Every structure is written in structure tokens, then in C-alpha cells.
N, C-alpha and C positions, 0 to 999 in steps of 0.2 A: 891632348885628344882634340880632334877636329870637331867643329860645330856640326850638329845634325838635328833634324826634326823628322820623325817618321810617325805615321798614324795609319790605323786600319780604315778600310772603306766605310764601315758602319759608324765611325766616330762622328759625333754631332756636338758642336760647341753650344748648341741650344739645350743640351741635356746634361750639362755639367753638374747640376744640382743632384743628379743621381750617381755621379762618379766620385771616386776617391782620388785625391791629389797627394802624391808623395814628392817632396821637394828636398833637394840637397844643395848645400852652399859651401864653397870654400873661398880662399883669397883670389883665385884666378877665374872662377866661373861658377855656373850653377847648372843643375840638371833636374828634370822632373819626369815623372811618369803619371799618366792619367789612367785609372783602372775602371773598367766597366764591370762592376761586380755582378750585375744581372746576367750579362753575356759571358761572364767569367773569362775576360780577355784584357790584356794590356792594350788600351785603345790608342795611346800615343806615348812616345818617349822623346825627350828633347835634351840636348846638351848645348850650352852656349858659353863661350869664353868671353870674359869682359874685355872691352877694348882698352887701348893704352890710356885714354883720358881718365879711366877709373882705377888704374893700376895702383896708385898710391893713396886712394881714398879709404876711409874706414869701411868696415863691413856693412854698417847700417846704410851708408850712402850707396854702396854697390847694390844692396838689397832693395833700396828705394827705387833706384834706376831700373832694376830687374822687374819690379812690380808694375812700374809705370809704363814700361816699354813693351812688355810681353802681354799680348792680348789674353792669353789663357790664364794668366795670373791675376787678371781683373775679374774673373768669374767667381761664382759661388759654388762650393762643392759640398757633397754629403759629409765628407770627413777630410781632414788635412793632417798629414804627418810631415814633420820637418827634422832634418839632420844637419847640424853644423859640423863639418869635418874638423875635428880638433884632437890633438894628442893629449890634451889636459883632462884627464879623467882618472878616477880611482875606484877600485872595487872594495866593497865592504860586505862581509857575510851577514845574512839577514839576522842571525842571532845576536849580532853586535850592533846592528843599525838602530840609530835613533835620529829622526829627522831634525831634532833640535841641535844635533852635533855635526851636521853635514859640513860646516865650514872647517871644523877641527879635523875631520877625516880628510877632507880635500887638501888642506894646507900642509898636511904631513908629507905629501908628495909634490905639490905644486904651489906656486905663488898665485894668489887670487888678486887680480888687479882691481882697483877701485871702481872701474867702469863695468866690471863683470858681475853676474849673478849666477847662483848655482841651481841646477836642475838635477833630478835623479830619476832613474828607471829601475824597476824591479825585474830581474832576469830569473824567471821561474826555473829554468833548466839547471841552474846551479845554486838556487836559493840565495841570491846575493843582490845587492844594489850597486848600480854604477852611478857615480856622481860626476857631473861635468859642468864646465863653465861656458856661459854664453854672454856676450856683451848685452848690457841692460837695454841700450837703445835699440838693438836689433830685436830683442824679445818684445819690446813695446810696439815696434813697427809691425811685427808679424801678428801679434795678438790683436792689434787694432784692425788689421786687414782680415785675419782669419780667427775669429774669437774662440773657436773650438779647437785650435791647433794643438797637436800633441808633439812635444819635443822628444826626439829619440837619438841616443848616441850611437854612432856607427858600430861600436863594439858590442852593443846589445845584439845586433844582427850577427856579428862574427862569432860570438860565443854560442848563440842559439844554433847557428849552422854547424859548428863542430860537434855539438852535443847531439844534434839530429843525425849527423853522419856516424857518430860512434854507435848509435842504436841500430844502424842499418849495415854496418861493416861486419862481414862474417869473420874475417881473419883479424885478430886483435893486435895489429901492429900500431905503433904510434901514429896519431893523426896530427898534421900541422896545417894551420891556415895562415896565409900571409896575404894581407890586404894592403895594397899600395895606394897611398894618397899623394897629393902634391906636397913634397918636402917631408913627409913622414910615412911610416907604415905601421901596421898593427899585426902582431903575431900571437896566435893562441896554440896551445898544445894539449892534447888529450893522450894519456899514456897509462897503460896498465889499469884500465877501467876507472881512471880518475882524471878530472880536469886539473891540469897542473899550472898553466900559465896563461896570463893575458898581459901583454905589455905593448907599449908604443915607443917608437924610436924616431928621432929626427935624423934625416940623412942629408948630406951636402951633395953627394953624387951617387951614381948607381953602384960604384965599388963599395961605398959605405954600406949601402943596403945589403949587398951580398955578404959582406963581412959580419954585420950584426946578426943576420939570419944564421950563418954558419956557426958563429960563436955561441948563439943561443942553443942550437942543436947539440953542440959539443958539451955544453954545461949540463944538458939533460941526457947525455950519453945516447943520443939518437943516431943511428946509422942510416944514411940516405938510402941504402939498398934494402933496408928493412923498415920502411915507413911509407906513409902516404902524405905527400905534400901538395897542397892546392894553393894556387895564386888567384887573386881577384883584384879588382880595381884597375889602376892606370898602367896596365901592362898590355900594350898593343902588340899584336902578333907581328913578328919580323922586325920589331923595333930594336934599338941597341940594348935596352933593358931585357927584352925577351931573349936576345942572343946570349947575354950574360947568364941569365937564369938557366937557359938550356945547357950552357957549358958546365955550370956548377951543380945543377939539379936536373940531370938528364931524364929522370923519371917523374918529373913534375906533371901536374894537370892543372887545367883552369877550372875554377869552381863553376859547377853547372846548376842552373835553376831547377829546383824541385818544387813545383807548385801546381795546384789545380787551375791556376789562372794561365791561359794560353799566351805564349809569347811568339807572335808571328812576324818577326822582323829578322829574316835571315842575314841581312847585311850588317846587323849590329851584334857584336859579340857580347853575349849576356854577362860574361864575367866582368866586363868593363863597368857595368852599372849594377852589379849584383846586390850591393847593400841597398841602393835606391829601390830596386824592384821588390825588396823584402821589408821595407820600412813598415808597411801596413800590417805585417804579421806580428809586430812588436806587442800589440795588445789584443791579439786574437786568440 
């Protein structure tokens, strides 16, 4: 995704203490949106790819550079939400969850590195907790900069989205959400009035991604002609990935923003930054 920075005419960098900052980071770049909750508008949206000198650096060094060099990340905000895009997460039903056992839950599915620490979110829509890993030095850096920061996993947004859609869909066909990240993607399935699946896959190329999605749908006996499938994340229109998606999933849609916050940036496809635009809803 190319770099961009767009903002509304009424946006004022002197009023950031009344705004909400939502920030997303991965290995290749960062994005953020600044929300004017009084005016109920997305005041600014930014995406920036890291340059080559940072390509092999740890995430904490990339984040440190990001904070130092980006003027708007040096400001104070009313609230700050942060998402590290990572496939390392696991869901635990609320009735089984005990925060004293989060390492045990997490390591059932993933290896916890010595430099990582665990965070968790409660997902009300499915009465479950999502546990995820963040490098400890990255957490320290961000908490020192933004003491009230709230860490949110991207799949908190993905699950909430598919559950909201299930409540509004008149014809009860299976719903599928596919959110594409750099080198990984997340898929969720709602079928027969139940939430059935949340999973993340690492892919080496776009053919891998298509194969994993098709195989997952086959496992759940989902017919493409009798389902709703939405894509979000790093799927630029007319890109090679989009052409593949259009070939194998001709009835697909891009996830649309459903918010009382106005998004007035016609040149930015909202599905590209859908999770980012909804981070602040995680605890609303």
C-alpha cells in the first residue's frame, strides 16, 4: 500500500487533546487515524511504509523511529488505541477464562518468545477473550509515550464486525470475513446462527491465500454461490491479489464502514484500513 496522509479542513493539530488516536503497526509500516468525537468525523488518516534502513530492525526500533519522526505522534490525545498486527492469538470462552492461566492458554497454540508479553481483550459479542503477544520493549515504549494506551488485537474488530453483520442480514446465508495483512490473513465464519470460526494463516504468496480460504470454506461445506464473503485489509483494487479474488470469489464484496463517525476521504478505500477505523469501538 502506498503512503498517504489525508485530513479534513477542520482538523487542528492544536486540538489533539480532544481527539482519539488509533494506531496500527506491523513489520512493514504503520497507519493511524485521528478522530474528532465532538464533530463525529475522522479528522485524519495516515499510512506510512518504513524505509529500507529500518527493514531489518526490531519492531521497537521501528516504533521509536515512528514516534520521533511523525509530528502527530508526539501530541497528546484524549484516548489512544493500538493494534500490533499479529497472527499469534488464541480465543478462550469466558466461562473457561482465568487471567492467571493466560500463558497456558496461549502456548497451547503458539510459542511465546522470551521477549514477548501477553495481553488480552474481552469480545462481548461472542463472550470470549482473545489473548495475544506483543514484544515487551514495544509495550514499554508505547506505554511511556501514551500512558492510557489500550492494546487491541485486530481480530477483536473482525469478530465484532461479523457478529454485527449477522444481526443485520435478512437472508441467513453463511457470512465470511477475510482480512488480509502483510504475510498473514484472518478469516471468520458465521453460519446457521452461530459463530463457527476465527483463524489466522501465514501465506507465502497470493496463491497460498486463495488456497487456504477455499479449503476453509470446503471444510465448513460453504458454497460460494450461497454465502456472503467480504474482504478487508491489504487488497487494493485492480491489484494482482484483487484479480485472483475476483476469479475465485466473483461475488465478493469489500467490507464497508458502518459508523456514526463520518469518513470523508473519497480517494481512500475504507476497506484498506477497516480495522484501524474501528479500533476505538473495541471498548465502546
